Each structure stands twice: as structure tokens, then as C-alpha cells.
N, C-alpha and C positions, 0 to 999 in steps of 0.2 A: 572861043572854043572851050569845051569842058574837059575836065581831067579824064573822063571816060573815053573821050575821043582820042586824046593823046595816048592813053594806055592801050588802045586797040591797034595802034600803028605798029608796024614792025620796028625792031630796034634801030635799024639804020635810018628810019624816017623821023625819029624823035629829034627835038632841038638839041643843038650841041651843048656840051657841058658849059655852064656859066652864062649861056645866052638867056636873056630875059624875054619871056613871052607873057602875053596877057591871057588870063583864063577867066571864065565865068564861074564864080564860087557861090554855091547855095549856102546861105547863112540865115540865122535867126537874129532879128534885131528888134529893138523896142521902138514903138511908134507912138504918135499922138493921135488919139481918136476924137470922137465927137465930144464937145464940151471940154476940150483940153485934157481929157483923161489919158492915161498911159495904157497902151496896148502892148502886152508882153508877147514875145515869141512870134513876131510877124515874119513869114517866109519872104525872103528877098534874094535877088541874084545881084551880086556886086562884081565888078571887074577888079581883079588884083593881078599884080605882076609877080611871077614866080620864076625860078631858075632851077636847073638840074645841077646838083653838086655831088662830088664824090664823098663817100662815106667809107667806113672800114668794111662794110658788107657789100659795097657796090655803089650805086647812085641812089639819090632820093630827091624829092621836091623840097624847095625851101622858098619861103616868102621873101620877096625882094622889096627893099624900101624904095619909094618913089621920090621922097624928099628927105632932106637932112633932118635928123632927130624925129622922124615920123612916129617912132614907138612912144615918144613922150606925149604928143598932142593928139594922136589918133587913138581914141579909146577902144576901137574895135580891132586894132592891129594884133593885140595879144590873143584875142579870141580866134581870129582868122589863122594865126600861127598855130594854135592848138588844133584847129580843124585840119590844116594841111598835114600836121603830124599824124592825126588819125587816119587821113587818107593814105599816108605812107604805110602805116600798119595794115590797113585794109588790103592794099595791093601787095603786101609782103616785101616792101622795100626796106623796112626796118624790122628787126626781130627783137 
């Protein structure tokens, strides 16, 4: 399910606070092309786990770790975290 689908739901149909759900996140990744060349900014859809957390202004989405120390070895974790932060700004969850 995508973020847009969750945000269209009424408030009482959203996942409970703290409950981890899997979403499809549109991302830009680098890939390997023909002749082992690097292709930058390939559109991809990855599955990431997120949760709703309380903030001083209400609730927001937060990226959830799937494994211990994931932010150290998953080089895309920080990029996806920033993208979820942008989605929070886009929907007005963070000001």
C-alpha cells in the first residue's frame, strides 16, 4: 500500500500509533547498466516498514528499522528517511 492510500483513509481507519506497516516507497536508486556502467536516478519502488508516532504537533510517519543496526549497513536507509520526512511536510504533518 502507498502513502497516498493511507492518507485518503478516514482518521479512525489509519494504523494504530506505533504499529509497523509496510508501504511501497517510490525512490531513486543507482543501478548497473550495460557494460557495467552506472545508471543514476533509476526509478524504483521498494517496500519499507513505517510507523505512526506522536510529535509535538500531532502524529507523523517514521521509518522503522527491520534489523538491528540497519542504519549502519543499509546505505539507502538515510535517503529513505529523508524522503519520509519530505512526505510528512507534503501532507502537513510537520510544520
